[in-house]
mmCIF file of the N, C-alpha and C atoms, coordinates in Angstrom:
data_MODEL
# 
_entry.id   MODEL 
# 
loop_
_atom_site.group_PDB 
_atom_site.id 
_atom_site.type_symbol 
_atom_site.label_atom_id 
_atom_site.label_alt_id 
_atom_site.label_comp_id 
_atom_site.label_asym_id 
_atom_site.label_entity_id 
_atom_site.label_seq_id 
_atom_site.pdbx_PDB_ins_code 
_atom_site.Cartn_x 
_atom_site.Cartn_y 
_atom_site.Cartn_z 
_atom_site.occupancy 
_atom_site.B_iso_or_equiv 
_atom_site.pdbx_formal_charge 
_atom_site.auth_seq_id 
_atom_site.auth_comp_id 
_atom_site.auth_asym_id 
_atom_site.auth_atom_id 
_atom_site.pdbx_PDB_model_num 
ATOM 1   N N  . MET A 1 1  ? 182.410 193.003 263.783 1.00 0.00 ? 1  MET A N  1 
ATOM 2   C CA . MET A 1 1  ? 181.066 192.478 263.860 1.00 0.00 ? 1  MET A CA 1 
ATOM 3   C C  . MET A 1 1  ? 180.026 193.590 263.801 1.00 0.00 ? 1  MET A C  1 
ATOM 4   N N  . GLU A 1 2  ? 180.436 194.830 263.678 1.00 0.00 ? 2  GLU A N  1 
ATOM 5   C CA . GLU A 1 2  ? 179.494 195.936 263.638 1.00 0.00 ? 2  GLU A CA 1 
ATOM 6   C C  . GLU A 1 2  ? 178.621 195.923 262.397 1.00 0.00 ? 2  GLU A C  1 
ATOM 7   N N  . LYS A 1 3  ? 179.050 195.261 261.348 1.00 0.00 ? 3  LYS A N  1 
ATOM 8   C CA . LYS A 1 3  ? 178.277 195.234 260.106 1.00 0.00 ? 3  LYS A CA 1 
ATOM 9   C C  . LYS A 1 3  ? 177.079 194.302 260.185 1.00 0.00 ? 3  LYS A C  1 
ATOM 10  N N  . TYR A 1 4  ? 177.060 193.391 261.142 1.00 0.00 ? 4  TYR A N  1 
ATOM 11  C CA . TYR A 1 4  ? 176.005 192.404 261.255 1.00 0.00 ? 4  TYR A CA 1 
ATOM 12  C C  . TYR A 1 4  ? 175.161 192.688 262.497 1.00 0.00 ? 4  TYR A C  1 
ATOM 13  N N  . PRO A 1 5  ? 173.958 193.244 262.318 1.00 0.00 ? 5  PRO A N  1 
ATOM 14  C CA . PRO A 1 5  ? 173.139 193.649 263.465 1.00 0.00 ? 5  PRO A CA 1 
ATOM 15  C C  . PRO A 1 5  ? 172.831 192.537 264.478 1.00 0.00 ? 5  PRO A C  1 
ATOM 16  N N  . PRO A 1 6  ? 172.586 191.284 264.066 1.00 0.00 ? 6  PRO A N  1 
ATOM 17  C CA . PRO A 1 6  ? 172.337 190.269 265.104 1.00 0.00 ? 6  PRO A CA 1 
ATOM 18  C C  . PRO A 1 6  ? 173.533 190.062 266.032 1.00 0.00 ? 6  PRO A C  1 
ATOM 19  N N  . TYR A 1 7  ? 174.728 190.071 265.483 1.00 0.00 ? 7  TYR A N  1 
ATOM 20  C CA . TYR A 1 7  ? 175.922 189.897 266.302 1.00 0.00 ? 7  TYR A CA 1 
ATOM 21  C C  . TYR A 1 7  ? 176.282 191.166 267.053 1.00 0.00 ? 7  TYR A C  1 
ATOM 22  N N  . GLN A 1 8  ? 175.938 192.309 266.488 1.00 0.00 ? 8  GLN A N  1 
ATOM 23  C CA . GLN A 1 8  ? 176.231 193.576 267.143 1.00 0.00 ? 8  GLN A CA 1 
ATOM 24  C C  . GLN A 1 8  ? 175.500 193.676 268.472 1.00 0.00 ? 8  GLN A C  1 
ATOM 25  N N  . SER A 1 9  ? 174.258 193.203 268.516 1.00 0.00 ? 9  SER A N  1 
ATOM 26  C CA . SER A 1 9  ? 173.501 193.263 269.768 1.00 0.00 ? 9  SER A CA 1 
ATOM 27  C C  . SER A 1 9  ? 174.086 192.320 270.809 1.00 0.00 ? 9  SER A C  1 
ATOM 28  N N  . ILE A 1 10 ? 174.641 191.196 270.373 1.00 0.00 ? 10 ILE A N  1 
ATOM 29  C CA . ILE A 1 10 ? 175.255 190.254 271.319 1.00 0.00 ? 10 ILE A CA 1 
ATOM 30  C C  . ILE A 1 10 ? 176.518 190.855 271.915 1.00 0.00 ? 10 ILE A C  1 
ATOM 31  N N  . PHE A 1 11 ? 177.366 191.411 271.084 1.00 0.00 ? 11 PHE A N  1 
ATOM 32  C CA . PHE A 1 11 ? 178.621 191.972 271.582 1.00 0.00 ? 11 PHE A CA 1 
ATOM 33  C C  . PHE A 1 11 ? 178.412 193.283 272.330 1.00 0.00 ? 11 PHE A C  1 
ATOM 34  N N  . ALA A 1 12 ? 177.298 193.956 272.099 1.00 0.00 ? 12 ALA A N  1 
ATOM 35  C CA . ALA A 1 12 ? 177.008 195.179 272.845 1.00 0.00 ? 12 ALA A CA 1 
ATOM 36  C C  . ALA A 1 12 ? 176.731 194.855 274.311 1.00 0.00 ? 12 ALA A C  1 
ATOM 37  N N  . LYS A 1 13 ? 176.207 193.647 274.577 1.00 0.00 ? 13 LYS A N  1 
ATOM 38  C CA . LYS A 1 13 ? 175.939 193.237 275.952 1.00 0.00 ? 13 LYS A CA 1 
ATOM 39  C C  . LYS A 1 13 ? 177.232 192.953 276.719 1.00 0.00 ? 13 LYS A C  1 
ATOM 40  N N  . LEU A 1 14 ? 178.266 192.564 276.012 1.00 0.00 ? 14 LEU A N  1 
ATOM 41  C CA . LEU A 1 14 ? 179.537 192.229 276.649 1.00 0.00 ? 14 LEU A CA 1 
ATOM 42  C C  . LEU A 1 14 ? 180.390 193.480 276.806 1.00 0.00 ? 14 LEU A C  1 
ATOM 43  N N  . SER A 1 15 ? 181.043 193.585 277.924 1.00 0.00 ? 15 SER A N  1 
ATOM 44  C CA . SER A 1 15 ? 181.986 194.674 278.135 1.00 0.00 ? 15 SER A CA 1 
ATOM 45  C C  . SER A 1 15 ? 183.232 194.106 278.795 1.00 0.00 ? 15 SER A C  1 
ATOM 46  N N  . TYR A 1 16 ? 184.268 194.897 278.864 1.00 0.00 ? 16 TYR A N  1 
ATOM 47  C CA . TYR A 1 16 ? 185.540 194.411 279.394 1.00 0.00 ? 16 TYR A CA 1 
ATOM 48  C C  . TYR A 1 16 ? 185.460 194.093 280.879 1.00 0.00 ? 16 TYR A C  1 
ATOM 49  N N  . GLY A 1 17 ? 184.659 194.823 281.629 1.00 0.00 ? 17 GLY A N  1 
ATOM 50  C CA . GLY A 1 17 ? 184.572 194.597 283.060 1.00 0.00 ? 17 GLY A CA 1 
ATOM 51  C C  . GLY A 1 17 ? 183.528 193.569 283.453 1.00 0.00 ? 17 GLY A C  1 
ATOM 52  N N  . GLU A 1 18 ? 182.807 193.069 282.491 1.00 0.00 ? 18 GLU A N  1 
ATOM 53  C CA . GLU A 1 18 ? 181.712 192.152 282.791 1.00 0.00 ? 18 GLU A CA 1 
ATOM 54  C C  . GLU A 1 18 ? 182.220 190.721 282.855 1.00 0.00 ? 18 GLU A C  1 
ATOM 55  N N  . SER A 1 19 ? 181.623 189.939 283.732 1.00 0.00 ? 19 SER A N  1 
ATOM 56  C CA . SER A 1 19 ? 182.090 188.562 283.914 1.00 0.00 ? 19 SER A CA 1 
ATOM 57  C C  . SER A 1 19 ? 181.362 187.578 283.013 1.00 0.00 ? 19 SER A C  1 
ATOM 58  N N  . GLN A 1 20 ? 180.412 188.055 282.204 1.00 0.00 ? 20 GLN A N  1 
ATOM 59  C CA . GLN A 1 20 ? 179.668 187.147 281.331 1.00 0.00 ? 20 GLN A CA 1 
ATOM 60  C C  . GLN A 1 20 ? 180.562 186.661 280.204 1.00 0.00 ? 20 GLN A C  1 
ATOM 61  N N  . MET A 1 21 ? 180.489 185.375 279.939 1.00 0.00 ? 21 MET A N  1 
ATOM 62  C CA . MET A 1 21 ? 181.321 184.786 278.905 1.00 0.00 ? 21 MET A CA 1 
ATOM 63  C C  . MET A 1 21 ? 180.632 184.929 277.543 1.00 0.00 ? 21 MET A C  1 
ATOM 64  N N  . PRO A 1 22 ? 181.387 185.063 276.471 1.00 0.00 ? 22 PRO A N  1 
ATOM 65  C CA . PRO A 1 22 ? 180.775 185.215 275.144 1.00 0.00 ? 22 PRO A CA 1 
ATOM 66  C C  . PRO A 1 22 ? 179.915 184.020 274.749 1.00 0.00 ? 22 PRO A C  1 
ATOM 67  N N  . ASP A 1 23 ? 180.317 182.803 275.122 1.00 0.00 ? 23 ASP A N  1 
ATOM 68  C CA . ASP A 1 23 ? 179.509 181.647 274.738 1.00 0.00 ? 23 ASP A CA 1 
ATOM 69  C C  . ASP A 1 23 ? 178.149 181.679 275.419 1.00 0.00 ? 23 ASP A C  1 
ATOM 70  N N  . LYS A 1 24 ? 178.083 182.189 276.645 1.00 0.00 ? 24 LYS A N  1 
ATOM 71  C CA . LYS A 1 24 ? 176.794 182.302 277.321 1.00 0.00 ? 24 LYS A CA 1 
ATOM 72  C C  . LYS A 1 24 ? 175.917 183.313 276.599 1.00 0.00 ? 24 LYS A C  1 
ATOM 73  N N  . ALA A 1 25 ? 176.503 184.411 276.128 1.00 0.00 ? 25 ALA A N  1 
ATOM 74  C CA . ALA A 1 25 ? 175.731 185.416 275.397 1.00 0.00 ? 25 ALA A CA 1 
ATOM 75  C C  . ALA A 1 25 ? 175.162 184.820 274.105 1.00 0.00 ? 25 ALA A C  1 
ATOM 76  N N  . PHE A 1 26 ? 175.951 184.000 273.418 1.00 0.00 ? 26 PHE A N  1 
ATOM 77  C CA . PHE A 1 26 ? 175.460 183.349 272.212 1.00 0.00 ? 26 PHE A CA 1 
ATOM 78  C C  . PHE A 1 26 ? 174.362 182.339 272.531 1.00 0.00 ? 26 PHE A C  1 
ATOM 79  N N  . TYR A 1 27 ? 174.514 181.576 273.622 1.00 0.00 ? 27 TYR A N  1 
ATOM 80  C CA . TYR A 1 27 ? 173.480 180.613 274.017 1.00 0.00 ? 27 TYR A CA 1 
ATOM 81  C C  . TYR A 1 27 ? 172.191 181.327 274.397 1.00 0.00 ? 27 TYR A C  1 
ATOM 82  N N  . GLU A 1 28 ? 172.296 182.473 275.086 1.00 0.00 ? 28 GLU A N  1 
ATOM 83  C CA . GLU A 1 28 ? 171.097 183.231 275.450 1.00 0.00 ? 28 GLU A CA 1 
ATOM 84  C C  . GLU A 1 28 ? 170.377 183.740 274.207 1.00 0.00 ? 28 GLU A C  1 
ATOM 85  N N  . GLU A 1 29 ? 171.129 184.239 273.247 1.00 0.00 ? 29 GLU A N  1 
ATOM 86  C CA . GLU A 1 29 ? 170.514 184.725 272.010 1.00 0.00 ? 29 GLU A CA 1 
ATOM 87  C C  . GLU A 1 29 ? 169.862 183.576 271.245 1.00 0.00 ? 29 GLU A C  1 
ATOM 88  N N  . GLU A 1 30 ? 170.522 182.428 271.210 1.00 0.00 ? 30 GLU A N  1 
ATOM 89  C CA . GLU A 1 30 ? 169.958 181.268 270.533 1.00 0.00 ? 30 GLU A CA 1 
ATOM 90  C C  . GLU A 1 30 ? 168.664 180.819 271.212 1.00 0.00 ? 30 GLU A C  1 
ATOM 91  N N  . ALA A 1 31 ? 168.650 180.769 272.530 1.00 0.00 ? 31 ALA A N  1 
ATOM 92  C CA . ALA A 1 31 ? 167.447 180.356 273.252 1.00 0.00 ? 31 ALA A CA 1 
ATOM 93  C C  . ALA A 1 31 ? 166.312 181.341 273.025 1.00 0.00 ? 31 ALA A C  1 
ATOM 94  N N  . LYS A 1 32 ? 166.639 182.627 272.973 1.00 0.00 ? 32 LYS A N  1 
ATOM 95  C CA . LYS A 1 32 ? 165.614 183.637 272.724 1.00 0.00 ? 32 LYS A CA 1 
ATOM 96  C C  . LYS A 1 32 ? 164.986 183.450 271.344 1.00 0.00 ? 32 LYS A C  1 
ATOM 97  N N  . ARG A 1 33 ? 165.828 183.190 270.353 1.00 0.00 ? 33 ARG A N  1 
ATOM 98  C CA . ARG A 1 33 ? 165.310 182.994 268.995 1.00 0.00 ? 33 ARG A CA 1 
ATOM 99  C C  . ARG A 1 33 ? 164.556 181.682 268.846 1.00 0.00 ? 33 ARG A C  1 
ATOM 100 N N  . LEU A 1 34 ? 165.004 180.644 269.556 1.00 0.00 ? 34 LEU A N  1 
ATOM 101 C CA . LEU A 1 34 ? 164.299 179.372 269.493 1.00 0.00 ? 34 LEU A CA 1 
ATOM 102 C C  . LEU A 1 34 ? 162.915 179.480 270.115 1.00 0.00 ? 34 LEU A C  1 
ATOM 103 N N  . CYS A 1 35 ? 162.794 180.267 271.164 1.00 0.00 ? 35 CYS A N  1 
ATOM 104 C CA . CYS A 1 35 ? 161.480 180.454 271.797 1.00 0.00 ? 35 CYS A CA 1 
ATOM 105 C C  . CYS A 1 35 ? 160.532 181.244 270.906 1.00 0.00 ? 35 CYS A C  1 
ATOM 106 N N  . LEU A 1 36 ? 161.065 182.113 270.058 1.00 0.00 ? 36 LEU A N  1 
ATOM 107 C CA . LEU A 1 36 ? 160.217 182.887 269.158 1.00 0.00 ? 36 LEU A CA 1 
ATOM 108 C C  . LEU A 1 36 ? 159.552 182.016 268.105 1.00 0.00 ? 36 LEU A C  1 
ATOM 109 N N  . VAL A 1 37 ? 160.122 180.866 267.809 1.00 0.00 ? 37 VAL A N  1 
ATOM 110 C CA . VAL A 1 37 ? 159.542 179.971 266.809 1.00 0.00 ? 37 VAL A CA 1 
ATOM 111 C C  . VAL A 1 37 ? 158.183 179.461 267.257 1.00 0.00 ? 37 VAL A C  1 
ATOM 112 N N  . PHE A 1 38 ? 157.994 179.304 268.565 1.00 0.00 ? 38 PHE A N  1 
ATOM 113 C CA . PHE A 1 38 ? 156.736 178.785 269.074 1.00 0.00 ? 38 PHE A CA 1 
ATOM 114 C C  . PHE A 1 38 ? 155.593 179.788 268.905 1.00 0.00 ? 38 PHE A C  1 
ATOM 115 N N  . GLU A 1 39 ? 155.895 181.042 268.630 1.00 0.00 ? 39 GLU A N  1 
ATOM 116 C CA . GLU A 1 39 ? 154.857 182.049 268.438 1.00 0.00 ? 39 GLU A CA 1 
ATOM 117 C C  . GLU A 1 39 ? 154.408 182.152 266.995 1.00 0.00 ? 39 GLU A C  1 
ATOM 118 N N  . GLN A 1 40 ? 155.059 181.463 266.095 1.00 0.00 ? 40 GLN A N  1 
ATOM 119 C CA . GLN A 1 40 ? 154.712 181.514 264.680 1.00 0.00 ? 40 GLN A CA 1 
ATOM 120 C C  . GLN A 1 40 ? 153.604 180.499 264.378 1.00 0.00 ? 40 GLN A C  1 
ATOM 121 N N  . GLN A 1 41 ? 153.203 180.467 263.131 1.00 0.00 ? 41 GLN A N  1 
ATOM 122 C CA . GLN A 1 41 ? 152.211 179.487 262.712 1.00 0.00 ? 41 GLN A CA 1 
ATOM 123 C C  . GLN A 1 41 ? 152.811 178.093 262.822 1.00 0.00 ? 41 GLN A C  1 
ATOM 124 N N  . PHE A 1 42 ? 151.936 177.106 262.827 1.00 0.00 ? 42 PHE A N  1 
ATOM 125 C CA . PHE A 1 42 ? 152.412 175.737 262.962 1.00 0.00 ? 42 PHE A CA 1 
ATOM 126 C C  . PHE A 1 42 ? 153.296 175.375 261.768 1.00 0.00 ? 42 PHE A C  1 
ATOM 127 N N  . GLN A 1 43 ? 154.429 174.821 262.073 1.00 0.00 ? 43 GLN A N  1 
ATOM 128 C CA . GLN A 1 43 ? 155.372 174.384 261.055 1.00 0.00 ? 43 GLN A CA 1 
ATOM 129 C C  . GLN A 1 43 ? 156.269 173.307 261.655 1.00 0.00 ? 43 GLN A C  1 
ATOM 130 N N  . TYR A 1 44 ? 157.034 172.657 260.826 1.00 0.00 ? 44 TYR A N  1 
ATOM 131 C CA . TYR A 1 44 ? 157.887 171.573 261.314 1.00 0.00 ? 44 TYR A CA 1 
ATOM 132 C C  . TYR A 1 44 ? 159.096 172.090 262.093 1.00 0.00 ? 44 TYR A C  1 
ATOM 133 N N  . ALA A 1 45 ? 159.412 173.359 261.965 1.00 0.00 ? 45 ALA A N  1 
ATOM 134 C CA . ALA A 1 45 ? 160.543 173.919 262.704 1.00 0.00 ? 45 ALA A CA 1 
ATOM 135 C C  . ALA A 1 45 ? 160.300 173.865 264.207 1.00 0.00 ? 45 ALA A C  1 
ATOM 136 N N  . VAL A 1 46 ? 159.051 173.804 264.620 1.00 0.00 ? 46 VAL A N  1 
ATOM 137 C CA . VAL A 1 46 ? 158.739 173.742 266.047 1.00 0.00 ? 46 VAL A CA 1 
ATOM 138 C C  . VAL A 1 46 ? 159.357 172.490 266.665 1.00 0.00 ? 46 VAL A C  1 
ATOM 139 N N  . PHE A 1 47 ? 159.293 171.380 265.978 1.00 0.00 ? 47 PHE A N  1 
ATOM 140 C CA . PHE A 1 47 ? 159.871 170.134 266.489 1.00 0.00 ? 47 PHE A CA 1 
ATOM 141 C C  . PHE A 1 47 ? 161.392 170.236 266.592 1.00 0.00 ? 47 PHE A C  1 
ATOM 142 N N  . PHE A 1 48 ? 161.998 170.835 265.584 1.00 0.00 ? 48 PHE A N  1 
ATOM 143 C CA . PHE A 1 48 ? 163.450 171.025 265.605 1.00 0.00 ? 48 PHE A CA 1 
ATOM 144 C C  . PHE A 1 48 ? 163.858 171.932 266.757 1.00 0.00 ? 48 PHE A C  1 
ATOM 145 N N  . GLU A 1 49 ? 163.130 173.015 266.950 1.00 0.00 ? 49 GLU A N  1 
ATOM 146 C CA . GLU A 1 49 ? 163.453 173.954 268.017 1.00 0.00 ? 49 GLU A CA 1 
ATOM 147 C C  . GLU A 1 49 ? 163.225 173.332 269.390 1.00 0.00 ? 49 GLU A C  1 
ATOM 148 N N  . TYR A 1 50 ? 162.214 172.500 269.505 1.00 0.00 ? 50 TYR A N  1 
ATOM 149 C CA . TYR A 1 50 ? 161.967 171.803 270.768 1.00 0.00 ? 50 TYR A CA 1 
ATOM 150 C C  . TYR A 1 50 ? 163.160 170.916 271.130 1.00 0.00 ? 50 TYR A C  1 
ATOM 151 N N  . MET A 1 51 ? 163.714 170.240 270.134 1.00 0.00 ? 51 MET A N  1 
ATOM 152 C CA . MET A 1 51 ? 164.884 169.392 270.379 1.00 0.00 ? 51 MET A CA 1 
ATOM 153 C C  . MET A 1 51 ? 166.109 170.238 270.734 1.00 0.00 ? 51 MET A C  1 
ATOM 154 N N  . ARG A 1 52 ? 166.276 171.390 270.082 1.00 0.00 ? 52 ARG A N  1 
ATOM 155 C CA . ARG A 1 52 ? 167.408 172.267 270.391 1.00 0.00 ? 52 ARG A CA 1 
ATOM 156 C C  . ARG A 1 52 ? 167.303 172.823 271.804 1.00 0.00 ? 52 ARG A C  1 
ATOM 157 N N  . LEU A 1 53 ? 166.088 173.172 272.236 1.00 0.00 ? 53 LEU A N  1 
ATOM 158 C CA . LEU A 1 53 ? 165.905 173.648 273.600 1.00 0.00 ? 53 LEU A CA 1 
ATOM 159 C C  . LEU A 1 53 ? 166.156 172.527 274.600 1.00 0.00 ? 53 LEU A C  1 
ATOM 160 N N  . GLY A 1 54 ? 165.854 171.292 274.203 1.00 0.00 ? 54 GLY A N  1 
ATOM 161 C CA . GLY A 1 54 ? 166.170 170.145 275.059 1.00 0.00 ? 54 GLY A CA 1 
ATOM 162 C C  . GLY A 1 54 ? 167.675 169.999 275.248 1.00 0.00 ? 54 GLY A C  1 
ATOM 163 N N  . LYS A 1 55 ? 168.434 170.242 274.184 1.00 0.00 ? 55 LYS A N  1 
ATOM 164 C CA . LYS A 1 55 ? 169.892 170.193 274.294 1.00 0.00 ? 55 LYS A CA 1 
ATOM 165 C C  . LYS A 1 55 ? 170.409 171.276 275.230 1.00 0.00 ? 55 LYS A C  1 
ATOM 166 N N  . GLN A 1 56 ? 169.772 172.444 275.193 1.00 0.00 ? 56 GLN A N  1 
ATOM 167 C CA . GLN A 1 56 ? 170.175 173.517 276.099 1.00 0.00 ? 56 GLN A CA 1 
ATOM 168 C C  . GLN A 1 56 ? 169.875 173.140 277.545 1.00 0.00 ? 56 GLN A C  1 
ATOM 169 N N  . GLU A 1 57 ? 168.761 172.476 277.777 1.00 0.00 ? 57 GLU A N  1 
ATOM 170 C CA . GLU A 1 57 ? 168.449 172.022 279.130 1.00 0.00 ? 57 GLU A CA 1 
ATOM 171 C C  . GLU A 1 57 ? 169.483 171.014 279.614 1.00 0.00 ? 57 GLU A C  1 
ATOM 172 N N  . ILE A 1 58 ? 169.896 170.118 278.741 1.00 0.00 ? 58 ILE A N  1 
ATOM 173 C CA . ILE A 1 58 ? 170.931 169.138 279.101 1.00 0.00 ? 58 ILE A CA 1 
ATOM 174 C C  . ILE A 1 58 ? 172.241 169.847 279.413 1.00 0.00 ? 58 ILE A C  1 
ATOM 175 N N  . ARG A 1 59 ? 172.586 170.852 278.614 1.00 0.00 ? 59 ARG A N  1 
ATOM 176 C CA . ARG A 1 59 ? 173.805 171.636 278.851 1.00 0.00 ? 59 ARG A CA 1 
ATOM 177 C C  . ARG A 1 59 ? 173.738 172.324 280.219 1.00 0.00 ? 59 ARG A C  1 
ATOM 178 N N  . ASN A 1 60 ? 172.555 172.865 280.557 1.00 0.00 ? 60 ASN A N  1 
ATOM 179 C CA . ASN A 1 60 ? 172.384 173.505 281.864 1.00 0.00 ? 60 ASN A CA 1 
ATOM 180 C C  . ASN A 1 60 ? 172.553 172.492 282.990 1.00 0.00 ? 60 ASN A C  1 
ATOM 181 N N  . LEU A 1 61 ? 171.946 171.318 282.842 1.00 0.00 ? 61 LEU A N  1 
ATOM 182 C CA . LEU A 1 61 ? 172.055 170.292 283.883 1.00 0.00 ? 61 LEU A CA 1 
ATOM 183 C C  . LEU A 1 61 ? 173.483 169.800 284.047 1.00 0.00 ? 61 LEU A C  1 
ATOM 184 N N  . MET A 1 62 ? 174.200 169.663 282.949 1.00 0.00 ? 62 MET A N  1 
ATOM 185 C CA . MET A 1 62 ? 175.598 169.238 283.028 1.00 0.00 ? 62 MET A CA 1 
ATOM 186 C C  . MET A 1 62 ? 176.435 170.291 283.768 1.00 0.00 ? 62 MET A C  1 
ATOM 187 N N  . TRP A 1 63 ? 176.189 171.563 283.489 1.00 0.00 ? 63 TRP A N  1 
ATOM 188 C CA . TRP A 1 63 ? 176.928 172.626 284.165 1.00 0.00 ? 63 TRP A CA 1 
ATOM 189 C C  . TRP A 1 63 ? 176.652 172.604 285.658 1.00 0.00 ? 63 TRP A C  1 
ATOM 190 N N  . ILE A 1 64 ? 175.373 172.477 286.029 1.00 0.00 ? 64 ILE A N  1 
ATOM 191 C CA . ILE A 1 64 ? 174.997 172.467 287.442 1.00 0.00 ? 64 ILE A CA 1 
ATOM 192 C C  . ILE A 1 64 ? 175.607 171.263 288.148 1.00 0.00 ? 64 ILE A C  1 
ATOM 193 N N  . SER A 1 65 ? 175.544 170.087 287.514 1.00 0.00 ? 65 SER A N  1 
ATOM 194 C CA . SER A 1 65 ? 176.097 168.892 288.152 1.00 0.00 ? 65 SER A CA 1 
ATOM 195 C C  . SER A 1 65 ? 177.611 168.976 288.293 1.00 0.00 ? 65 SER A C  1 
ATOM 196 N N  . GLU A 1 66 ? 178.310 169.575 287.326 1.00 0.00 ? 66 GLU A N  1 
ATOM 197 C CA . GLU A 1 66 ? 179.762 169.743 287.437 1.00 0.00 ? 66 GLU A CA 1 
ATOM 198 C C  . GLU A 1 66 ? 180.111 170.728 288.551 1.00 0.00 ? 66 GLU A C  1 
ATOM 199 N N  . CYS A 1 67 ? 179.325 171.777 288.697 1.00 0.00 ? 67 CYS A N  1 
ATOM 200 C CA . CYS A 1 67 ? 179.574 172.736 289.779 1.00 0.00 ? 67 CYS A CA 1 
ATOM 201 C C  . CYS A 1 67 ? 179.372 172.090 291.143 1.00 0.00 ? 67 CYS A C  1 
ATOM 202 N N  . VAL A 1 68 ? 178.338 171.272 291.264 1.00 0.00 ? 68 VAL A N  1 
ATOM 203 C CA . VAL A 1 68 ? 178.085 170.598 292.533 1.00 0.00 ? 68 VAL A CA 1 
ATOM 204 C C  . VAL A 1 68 ? 179.183 169.572 292.811 1.00 0.00 ? 68 VAL A C  1 
ATOM 205 N N  . ALA A 1 69 ? 179.605 168.819 291.794 1.00 0.00 ? 69 ALA A N  1 
ATOM 206 C CA . ALA A 1 69 ? 180.633 167.795 291.973 1.00 0.00 ? 69 ALA A CA 1 
ATOM 207 C C  . ALA A 1 69 ? 181.982 168.411 292.371 1.00 0.00 ? 69 ALA A C  1 
ATOM 208 N N  . GLN A 1 70 ? 182.260 169.616 291.868 1.00 0.00 ? 70 GLN A N  1 
ATOM 209 C CA . GLN A 1 70 ? 183.528 170.270 292.181 1.00 0.00 ? 70 GLN A CA 1 
ATOM 210 C C  . GLN A 1 70 ? 183.422 171.218 293.370 1.00 0.00 ? 70 GLN A C  1 
ATOM 211 N N  . ASN A 1 71 ? 182.279 171.200 294.040 1.00 0.00 ? 71 ASN A N  1 
ATOM 212 C CA . ASN A 1 71 ? 182.021 172.026 295.215 1.00 0.00 ? 71 ASN A CA 1 
ATOM 213 C C  . ASN A 1 71 ? 182.171 173.516 294.891 1.00 0.00 ? 71 ASN A C  1 
ATOM 214 N N  . GLN A 1 72 ? 181.682 173.912 293.728 1.00 0.00 ? 72 GLN A N  1 
ATOM 215 C CA . GLN A 1 72 ? 181.701 175.307 293.277 1.00 0.00 ? 72 GLN A CA 1 
ATOM 216 C C  . GLN A 1 72 ? 180.263 175.818 293.148 1.00 0.00 ? 72 GLN A C  1 
ATOM 217 N N  . LYS A 1 73 ? 179.485 175.650 294.189 1.00 0.00 ? 73 LYS A N  1 
ATOM 218 C CA . LYS A 1 73 ? 178.064 175.985 294.122 1.00 0.00 ? 73 LYS A CA 1 
ATOM 219 C C  . LYS A 1 73 ? 177.807 177.467 293.889 1.00 0.00 ? 73 LYS A C  1 
ATOM 220 N N  . SER A 1 74 ? 178.761 178.300 294.173 1.00 0.00 ? 74 SER A N  1 
ATOM 221 C CA . SER A 1 74 ? 178.584 179.738 293.953 1.00 0.00 ? 74 SER A CA 1 
ATOM 222 C C  . SER A 1 74 ? 178.637 180.091 292.464 1.00 0.00 ? 74 SER A C  1 
ATOM 223 N N  . ARG A 1 75 ? 179.169 179.215 291.636 1.00 0.00 ? 75 ARG A N  1 
ATOM 224 C CA . ARG A 1 75 ? 179.297 179.478 290.194 1.00 0.00 ? 75 ARG A CA 1 
ATOM 225 C C  . ARG A 1 75 ? 178.171 178.870 289.376 1.00 0.00 ? 75 ARG A C  1 
ATOM 226 N N  . VAL A 1 76 ? 177.156 178.325 290.025 1.00 0.00 ? 76 VAL A N  1 
ATOM 227 C CA . VAL A 1 76 ? 176.080 177.649 289.296 1.00 0.00 ? 76 VAL A CA 1 
ATOM 228 C C  . VAL A 1 76 ? 175.387 178.586 288.325 1.00 0.00 ? 76 VAL A C  1 
ATOM 229 N N  . HIS A 1 77 ? 175.158 179.834 288.720 1.00 0.00 ? 77 HIS A N  1 
ATOM 230 C CA . HIS A 1 77 ? 174.418 180.772 287.875 1.00 0.00 ? 77 HIS A CA 1 
ATOM 231 C C  . HIS A 1 77 ? 175.285 181.445 286.820 1.00 0.00 ? 77 HIS A C  1 
ATOM 232 N N  . ASP A 1 78 ? 176.571 181.152 286.783 1.00 0.00 ? 78 ASP A N  1 
ATOM 233 C CA . ASP A 1 78 ? 177.456 181.792 285.816 1.00 0.00 ? 78 ASP A CA 1 
ATOM 234 C C  . ASP A 1 78 ? 177.145 181.403 284.374 1.00 0.00 ? 78 ASP A C  1 
ATOM 235 N N  . SER A 1 79 ? 176.791 180.163 284.142 1.00 0.00 ? 79 SER A N  1 
ATOM 236 C CA . SER A 1 79 ? 176.629 179.702 282.768 1.00 0.00 ? 79 SER A CA 1 
ATOM 237 C C  . SER A 1 79 ? 175.269 179.079 282.485 1.00 0.00 ? 79 SER A C  1 
ATOM 238 N N  . VAL A 1 80 ? 174.339 179.190 283.402 1.00 0.00 ? 80 VAL A N  1 
ATOM 239 C CA . VAL A 1 80 ? 173.002 178.645 283.165 1.00 0.00 ? 80 VAL A CA 1 
ATOM 240 C C  . VAL A 1 80 ? 172.228 179.622 282.301 1.00 0.00 ? 80 VAL A C  1 
ATOM 241 N N  . VAL A 1 81 ? 171.648 179.106 281.200 1.00 0.00 ? 81 VAL A N  1 
ATOM 242 C CA . VAL A 1 81 ? 170.848 179.929 280.297 1.00 0.00 ? 81 VAL A CA 1 
ATOM 243 C C  . VAL A 1 81 ? 169.384 179.591 280.553 1.00 0.00 ? 81 VAL A C  1 
ATOM 244 N N  . PHE A 1 82 ? 168.619 180.589 280.956 1.00 0.00 ? 82 PHE A N  1 
ATOM 245 C CA . PHE A 1 82 ? 167.190 180.388 281.223 1.00 0.00 ? 82 PHE A CA 1 
ATOM 246 C C  . PHE A 1 82 ? 166.431 180.346 279.911 1.00 0.00 ? 82 PHE A C  1 
ATOM 247 N N  . ILE A 1 83 ? 165.616 179.337 279.737 1.00 0.00 ? 83 ILE A N  1 
ATOM 248 C CA . ILE A 1 83 ? 164.960 179.110 278.464 1.00 0.00 ? 83 ILE A CA 1 
ATOM 249 C C  . ILE A 1 83 ? 163.656 179.903 278.354 1.00 0.00 ? 83 ILE A C  1 
ATOM 250 N N  . PHE A 1 84 ? 162.821 179.789 279.337 1.00 0.00 ? 84 PHE A N  1 
ATOM 251 C CA . PHE A 1 84 ? 161.528 180.510 279.272 1.00 0.00 ? 84 PHE A CA 1 
ATOM 252 C C  . PHE A 1 84 ? 161.449 181.515 280.368 1.00 0.00 ? 84 PHE A C  1 
# 
């Protein structure tokens, strides 16, 4: 993945001793890029990105509710991706 700079920055954040999961790193990068769309000129992509960020919020809520249901409250912050 060293040939592709966008992916290189994602994998540079991950290390062998780190507990962060690769899917969380990809979700964080996606959320960061989706938020950048709101800084551009008005276009229809804003509506698409708003819906994608809504899906990320649903994913976060599902993770939190599963952690609470399984009494794993200490793991809530493991996979939550902060949007803004």
